[in-house]
N, C-alpha and C positions, 0 to 999 in steps of 0.2 A: 503493499499499500504506500509505503514512504517512496518508493521509486515512481510509482504512478502519479503520486501527488507532485513530485519534482518534474515530472515530464508535463503535467498539466500546467504548472506555473511557468515553465520555460516556454511552452507553446503560446500562453497568453501574452508573455513578454515579447515574444517574436512578432505576434500579430499587431501589438501596440507599436512596435518599432517600425514595422512595414507600413502601417497606417501613416505614421508620422512622416516617414520617407516619401510615400506617395504624394502627400500633401505639399511636402517640400518641393517635389519635382513639379508638381502642377504649378506652384507659385513661380518657380524658375521659368517654366515654359510661357506663362502669361507675361512675365516681366520681359522676356525677349520679344514677345509680340508688341507690348507697348512701346518698347524702344524703337522697333522697326517703324511702327505707326508714327511716332514722333518724328522720325527722320524724314518721312515721306510727307508730312503735312506740318511744318513749323509755322505758327501763326505770326502775323506781322507784328504784333505786340505781345511779347512774352508774358506780361502780367495777365493777360486775358486768356492764356492757354487753358483750354477746357479739360476737365478730367474725364477720361475715356471710361467706358463700362468696364473694360478689362482691368484698368487700374483700381477701380472701386472693388472688383471682385478679388483682386490681390490683397487689398486691405482687409476685407472681410474674412478671407481664408487665414490670413496671418493672425488676425485677432482671435479667430475661432480655435486655431491650433494651440495658441498661448492660453485662452480662457479654459479650454477643455482639457488641460493637462491633468490626467488622473493618475493616482498611484494604485498599483495592485496590492490591495489589502485584504487578507483572509477574512471571511466572515466569522463572527464569534462562534457559530455553531460547530465549526471544525477545530476550534482552539481547545483541545483536550490537554490534559496533564502531560501525555506523552508527546503530543505536537509541541507544547511549549518546551519540553526538555530537549527536542530535537534542533530547536533553532540556534543559530550561531550566536545570537545576542545574549542567550540565557545562560547564566552560570549556575548558581545554586539557590536563587530566590532571595538571597540576603544582601544583595547589592542594589536593590531598587531597580532592577533591569526591566521589570515591566512598565514601570512608570517612565523610565527613560525612553523605552521603545515608542510608548504612546505619545510623549512629548516631542519626540523627534518627528514622528508623522504629523502631528498638529502643527508644528512650525513649517513643515513642508507644504502642507495643504494651504494654510492661511498666509503663508510668506510673512508671518509676523512672529515676534518673540513671545513665547509663552513663559512668562515669569512666575516664579514662586510667590505665594501670598500667605500672609498671616491672618487673613479675613476668616471670620466665623460668624455663624448666626447664633443669637442668643434665644434659646428655645422659649422662654416665658414671654419675651417681648417681640421676638422675631426681628430684632435689629441686626443690621450687618455691621460688624466692627472689628478692628484690629485686636487680637488677643493671642499672643504668641505662646504664652505658658499658662493656660486657664487651670491647670491642676495644682498651681501653687497657691491658689485661693480656695476657699470653702465652698464657692459656687460653681466649682470646676465641672460638675456634671450638668450644669445648666447650659453648657455651650456644645455645639456640634463639633465635629472635626474641622480642621482647617481645610480651605480649597487648595487644591494642588496647583492650580495655574490661574493666571489672569492675563487677559488680553484687551487692551482698550482700542475698541474699533473706531470709535468717535465720541464726541461730546454726548451723544444720545444713546450710546451703546457700549456697555462694559461687559465682557464675558468672564465669568468666574467658573472654573472648571473643576469637576470631581472626577478623578481617574481610578477605575477599579479593574482588576484583571483576576477573575476568579475561575478556577478549574476544579472539576471533580465535584463529587457530592459528599456531604458530611455534616455533622453538628456545627463545626467551626465555620464552614461555608454558609450554612443556613443563617447563623448568627450575623455574619458579615452582610448578607443580602438584606436581612431585616433592618440592620443599621442604616444601609443605603436607602431603604424604603422611608424610614423616619427622617433621614437627612433630606430627601427630596420633598417629603410632606412639609418640612419647615420652610424650604425654599419656595413653595407655592404659597404657603401662609404668609411669608414675607411680602410677596407680590400683591396678595389680597390686601394686606394692611397699608402697603405703600405702592399704590398703582401708578405713581408719576416717577417711580425709581427708574434709573437708566440701566439697571442691572438686567442681564440675562444668564440663566444658569445652564450649563452644559454638563451632563453626566454621561461620560463615556464608559460603558460597561462591556468589557472585553471578557472572553473565556466562556467555554460552553455551559457552565453553571449559571452565568448571568443570562445567557441566551434561553436557557430552560425555564427561567423565572421571569422573563420579559412580561408575561401576561399580567403579573401582579402589579407592575409598574403602569401598564397601560390601564388597568383597573383604577388605579390612583389618579392618573391624568384625566380620566373620563368622569370623576365625581362632579356633579353639578356645580359646587361652590367654587370650582376652579376653572370653570368653563371660559372665563374671560382672560385668564392669566396663563392657561396651559401652553400657549403658542410661545411663551417666553422661557419654557424650560425644555431643553432637549434631553431625551433619554434614549440611548442606543449605542451601538458598538462603533468602533473607529471607522469602518467602511461607511456606515449610515451617516456618521458625522461629516464625512467628506461630501456625501450627497446633499446633506443639510446646508453646508457651508456654501456649495456651489449654487444651490437654489435661493439662498438669502443675501449672500455677500459677493460672490464671484460673478460680476457683470461682463 
């Protein structure tokens, strides 16, 4: 199965490279056509030179190739414990490899720095605030975990990212999934109480265990009281995040 999977990903990569090469050749051929056309009909006044249809097509193809650049990211459904152990980037799980893997892809997809954050949500009041060491105070359990990343999109949009990579099944994994559920609930409650907030929450849940429990998070997002804020909370794997980013921010 490992050999078959390798052949599959190599085949997909070759298809993507051939597609990009075909687009590049098409652009080159159109460019030569435009050059010949300009030599045959140079206008009297260069400032009034019209833009040909071929030139417009070149611009559209070039922008399309740049904007549609996608990365081949495995679905969380195939990210088992064995799959993770076979990856070149995975060591022993004690060096934060999964978060580094996710953060690197996030920065490639967005072309922006995914900085670390000390922001947390205060569960009783739902406020978002800096709190690096909550457990040094008696109210430490009143705070959620911190967000793993922060991306300032614009003055009107700030992304706070929660990154998880959970494989296999067991009591520990179930507890982690439940904590994520409560964390996302607090994110939604924050947006309900602060509807004018510029914050958007991104929860990237990789690993087959997360995939198998995605219906629980979909149930949460479909609750009526969150109907007007659920579009500001993303829940899905890294591959789905890429689609979400292209649909909302990559123009």
